[in-house]
N, C-alpha and C positions, 0 to 999 in steps of 0.2 A: 714181706717174703725178700729174702735173700738169694741172689745168685750168684751162685760160685763161679772164678773164674776156671776157665776151659782150660786143661792141662790134659793132652793124649794119651791117651795108655801106652804104653809100651811092652813087647814082649821079651821076651827071654834072649832072643839073637838082638835084642836091644832096636830092632825095628817098632816102628810108630804103628801099632794097630789101629784097624776104622772101626770105628764108633757106627752101631747101625743105626742111631738118634741123627747123627751130625751127618754122615752124608747120604746114605741109600735111602734114607726114609725122606728127607726133601728133594731130593732127584727124583723118585719116583713119583714123586708128590708129584709133581712139575711136569712129568711124563706123562700121567693118568689124564691130567690136564689139554697137555697138546692136544695128546688125540681124542680127548670129549667128543668133541662135535664131530666129528667122525663118526661114531656111533651112536649119539644120542639125535643128530640133524639139527634139523632146525629147528623153527615154532617158541611154543612155552616154553620147553625143557631149556631149550638155548641160552633164549631170555631172561629163566631163572638162575642158572646156574652163573650167566654173565652178570645178575645181579648179585649174587655171591661174593663170586669175587671183587666187586668194585665195595659190599662191605667187609671184605676181610681185609681187606686195605687202611678204614676205617677205626675198626674193631686194633690192629695195629698198634692205629695211633694212641688210644688207650691203654694197650697194653704193656707201650713203649714207657709211657709216662710214670705205670707203677713200677714198671722193673728200673728205672735209671733214676727214681726218686723216694719211690714206697707210697705214693698219694694216688685215689683213684676221683675219678672224674664223672661227674655228673654233666658236663655240658660241653662235652666234644663236638655237640649236633650242631654248634656257634660256627666253628672251626670250617664243617665238613658245609657248611649251607655258605660258608666265605668264598669257596673253594666252585661252588656249584655255580652258584652267584656270579662268579667275577665270571667265569666259561661263558656263562648264556648272555648276561650282559657284556661283554667283549665283543663273542660273536654275534649274537644279532643287534645290536645297535649301531656298533662297528665295523663288522664285517671283518675280524682280525680268525686267521686261522686259528685250527684249533692248539694245535701245537703249542704254539705262541700264549695261547688260552693258560692253557697249563701253565706255564712257565711263571705266569705272572699270576697265577691262582695261587701257587706255592708262595712266591715271593709276597703278598700282602697276608697269605694264612700266618707264614713268617712275624711279621709284623703285630698282626691282631693278635699272635700268642705273647710276645712280648710286652705289646700294653696289658694287656689282660694279669701277665706274670710279675709286672713291677709291681707296681700297689699291694699284689696283694702275695708276694715273698717271703713275708714273714709270715703265712700264715702257715697250717697241715694240719691232718689229720681230720675230723671229722669242721672242722672251721674252713679249710679248703672247700670240703665237698658240700658246705652248705652253701660256699661263694658259687661252685661251677653249677650247681643246682640255680641258683638265680640267672647264672647265663646262659642256662637252657631256657627258660621259663621267657626270658625277655625275646627268644630268636623268631619266634610268626609273630608277635607285637612290628618287631622292627622291620621284618618285612612287610606288611601290612600298612605300617607308617609312611614307608615309601612307596607306597605301590604305585606311583609313575615312572621306578627306574626297576622295580622288581615284579611290576606287572599283577600285584594285588596277589586277590585267590586266585584268578587262574594262571598268572606264574607264568615261567618263557618256556620258548624251543629252542631248541638245540640242533642243528644239522648234521645227522649224526653220519656224515660221510666224507672220509683223509680222502683216500682213495675210488678214482669211479669204475676203474679194476674188479673190486670183489664188493660182494652185498652186504648192507648194513649191519643186518645180522654178526655176521662173521667179523666184522673189522670193531664191533662193538665187546664181541669175548675177546678177542686178540690182544688188544688195546686194556683191557682190562687183566689178563694173564701179562700181559707186558709189565704193568704197573706195578701191580703183585709182587711180582718177581724182584724188579728194580728196587723197589720198599722192603722187602725181605734180604737185599744185598747190601742195599747202603742202611739198616741198622745192624747189620752183619760186621760191615767193615770201622761204623762208625763204634761198634761194640769192643772190640780188640783196638782200637786205635787210644793216643797218650789222652787225647780229651774225656773219651770214652769210660777208658780206666779212671781216671782222675774224677770225673764224677762218680763213678760206682764209689769210691773210695772216698769222697762227698757223704755219699747216701750211709754208710756202714760207720766210717772212722771220719767225722766232719772235724775235728783236731787236727788229725795226720793231715789228711788234705791240706788244709785252712794254711801249713806250716809250709808248704809249696804252693799258695797263691789260689786254690780253687778254695773259694769260699763255697757256705751250704746256699745264699743267695746266689750269687753267679754260676752253681751248679743249677739251679732251679730254674734259671732266667733261658739257663740254653738247654734243660731239659722239655719246658714247655715251648721254647720255639720250634725244635724238630720234630716234638709230638704235632704242633698245630702245623705244618708244615706236610706232614703223614698223611693230617686230617683232610687238610687242604687238594694234595693229590686224588684224596677218596672221594672227598665230594667232587673234584671236574670229571672221576672217571663215573660215580653217581648218575652225572647231568648227559653227560655222554650214551649210560648204557638205557638210560629211561626215556630219552630225548626230549624231557623239561624238567622245570623245577619248579615246585609252587610251595609256599608254607607248609601244607599237609605231611610232606616229607620232612621237615626237620621239627616236629613239635615233640614237649618234653618225655613221652612216650618212645619216640624215636632214640634220644638220649639213653632212655634207659636198657632198650633194646643193646645197644653196642657196648654198653654194659655190662648187660647180662653174657653176651659172646665172648668179651672177656674172660669173663669168669669162667665160663663153660671151657674158653681154651686154657686156662689156668695164665691167664696173662704170657700165653707163649708170645715169642717173637720171630718164631718159625712159621713158615708155610702151609705145613699140614698143620699144627695148631691154631692159625686164623682162620684157615679153612674150615676146619672142624668147628670152629665159635661163628664163624660165618652160615653155614651148614642147618647148624640149629638153631638160630633166628631168621632164615630163611627158607627152608626147607619143609621144617617141620609145620611149622603154623599151615602150609601149603595141604601137605599130608590131612593133616588134624581139620579140615575145614568143613567136610560130611558132617561131624562131630558135635555139631548143637553146642548144646549149654554144657555139655561136657568138656568144650575145648582146653576150657581155664583150669580145670581139674586134671586131663591127660597132662596139659604144657606144662604143670608142675611137676607133675610124677617123670615126666620125660626130662625136667630139666636137673632134678635129683639126680635120676639115672646116667644123664651122661657128665656131670660129673664126677662121678665115682668111681665111670666107666674112663674117666680122663686122669683121675687123682688118685686111684689105684689100681684097676683091671691094667690101663693100656703100662705104665711103670713096672707092676711086674713080670711083665709077658717080655719089655725090652728087659730087664735083669735076667730074667729063662734064660733068654736067646744069645746075653753077653755072658753068658756062665758055660753055654755049651761050645760056643764060638770058643771061649778059651780051653778048652779040653784041646783044640786042632792046631793051638797055637805053638 
């Protein structure tokens, strides 16, 4: 799926027209999320939405990889686990403050991304997906093998308190929201940077990109590094939100779930798309928990409906609103 370069619409008077999807929807999403705790209060639903925001960051990492390289990963739970366990180990064993742990988690995730991307830089399509599948399957085994450091089946616990004057639930929520906004903004800036445009050129026109120094291999390394960094950020936020990390949180099923959320969001790197995908994998299973053996059937139908809604209905609504706005320009 090729992402066209963003070109602002221009009115008859020469002034740039504001596109609804580029400005109002993301800002409206952030505003709603910022005010949401005042409406739902604390307790289970605030925790669920905090978890949703943490998953949104991880979904962004999968979508970023697809948008900038055209490749699909089934192994990003590995990089999420690197971020989550890094903060848990540094905080629990060494007493390092959480914000510093996040920086170390991102750096370590970048290194792991480069370490994985270098030998697999020549692979693409189904072959790369199979390699990432192997990476996903080894995560729980690695965590259990080094149980002296990772805590084994019991996992590790984190202190979800950064400041003393605010309750932990609120801190978990707004840290996840802040991290999500930072990730989306960083992707936006990267998308319009020189190296971002060069990577997109290498994705669509590799020979043209090679003429000014951006080869497909170097582009693949850069994309994997940034994607792993976003996943590491998501993992550190996930650990802070759940107050613990364990191998059960990074199984193959969790990797597939991230991919499903990315597909439902149509591989969107914008905040409303990532939140929509994360809502599907986080809230829908909880809503369907009372349906017993029908859960998988209803979930499958919901997945089909969500994809149709995001790929057909929402773009049609956006085009309709855009046409109505042009009448008043």
